[in-house]
N, C-alpha and C positions, 0 to 999 in steps of 0.2 A: 251866567253858568255856561252858555254856549261859547262866549268869548274865551272863558277859561279853558274849555276843552280844545278850542282851536289853537291855543298857545302851548299845548303840550306837544313835546317831541317824542316820536316813537321810532326806535331804530328799525331798519328794514331787516335786520338779522341779529342773532345773538353774537356778542363779541366782547372784547376787552376795550375799555376806554383808555386811549393812549394820551390824549391831550384835550384840555378844555380851554377854549379861546375866548370865553366871555364870563363875566361875573354877574351875579344876581343884581338886577337894577341897572345894568349897563345898557346903553343904547347900541343896537347892532344894525347893520345895513344889509340889504338884500345881497345874496351871493357870498356872504362872509361865512366861512365854516365855523359853526359854534363848537363842535367837538370833532375829534378824530377817533373813529371806532374801527377796530380790526378784528377779523376772525383769525386768531392765532392757531387754530387747528389745521388750517390749510394754507401754509405759506406759499407765496409765489414771488417771482422776481419781475420787477418792472425794469426793462432794459431800454437803453437808447442805442439804436443801430445807426452808424454813420452812413451818410448818403452813398458812399462808394460801395458799401457792402450790402445795402438793403435790396438790391436787385436779385441777389443770390439767396436771400432769406425768404422762407415761406412757412405758413402755418403747418404744424405737424413735424417739423424738423427737430432732430435730436440736438440737445444743448448740454454741454458740460459747464458746470458752474463752480468756480473757485472763490471762496469767501476770504476777504482780507483778514477778518477776525479769526479764521480757522485755517491757518496755513497747513498745507499738506493734505487737506481734505477736499474731496471733489464730489459734487452732487450731479445727478443726471436729471434732465427734464425735457420738455418739449415746448416749442412755441405754440401757444394756443390762440393768440391774437396778435395780429400785425396791424397796427393802426394806419389808416390812409393819410392822416394829417401829419404835418412835420413841425419841428421846432428849430428855431435858429437862435435861441436864447444865449448860447455860449459862443456865438460867432461861427459855429459850424452847423450845417443842417443835419438833423438826426430824426429818426422815426421811432416811435415807441412800440415796444413789443411786450407781451406778457408771456412769461415762461412758467408753466406749472411744473413743480418738482415731483419726482418720484418719491416713494416712501423712504424715509431716513430716520435716524435717531439723533441728529445733530442739534445742538441748542441754538436754534436760529432766533433772531430778534428783528423786529421791523427796523428798517433804515440801515442795515448792514451793507457795506460796500462789497461788490462782487465783480469778477471778470468772467466773461462768457466766451466759450468757443462754440460756434454753431457748425454742425456737421451738414455741409451743403451737398456733399456727394460721397458715396461710399463705393470703393472698388475692392475686389478680393482676388486672390490668386494672381498677383502681379509682382513684377520685379521692381524694386526701388533701390536707388543709389543716392548717396549724399549729393546735394547741389554742388558741393565743392569738387566732385569728381567729373562734372560735365563742363566742358568749355565749348564756346561757339567759334567756328572758323567759317566765315561767310555764311552760307545757308545751311551748313552742316553742324551737327552736334557731335563732339568727339569725347570719348572716354579712354583714358590710358589704362591698360591692363598689364598684368604681369603674366607672361606666357612662359612657364618654366623659369629660366633666369633672365629672360629677355623682356624688356618693356616694349609695348607696341600700342599704337593708337587705333581705336576702333570707331567707325562711324555708327552712331545709334539713332534710332527714331524715338523721340520722347513723347510722353503723353501728359497726364495731369501732374501738377506739382503743388507743393506747399512751401512754407518758409525754409524747410530743411532738406526735403527729399524731392526727387523727380522720378516719375514712372518711366521705365524703359520698355518700349513696345517691341523693339527688335534690335539686333546687333550684339546683345550680351546674353549669356546663359547664367542661370543660377549656379553659384559655386565658383565662378571666375573671380580672381583677385583683382580688385579695382584700386587704382592708385589715386590719392587725393592731390589736388593742385595746391 
């Protein structure tokens, strides 16, 4: 009787059985998952962050999630756990993170692929121009502007940037016409 009770499995939480990895009467080994159980009421994203980006990632940061299966839809969430260990299984070093999603009504399923954008810094009330508008000449950053009917180069001081835009700290004013290279 005691042996029978020791052989019963009890889930640590209520959930949905996603996969059964063993059959009745089959021999199993230690550390082999017998079942995969998920709580589908609170979906989260398990993300892999590349080693070049992990230094800028932190718990609590806002994350935008785009799902491969739901194009055009975007979810918001926050990093709730950033694991200290790493993986190099795919030939590149990555670090696991857990992103908890904010309330939504999208039909999510376990295993869906996603792309994430982590907000590492937020600035407001700033002047941004396209990266294509800024060129470097020695140690100076130059932006070409249209002044009336005349084009002229302006030396600017740049701040933060992303893939498409650069913050202008000084040298330009809002409303000026900037020419793209």
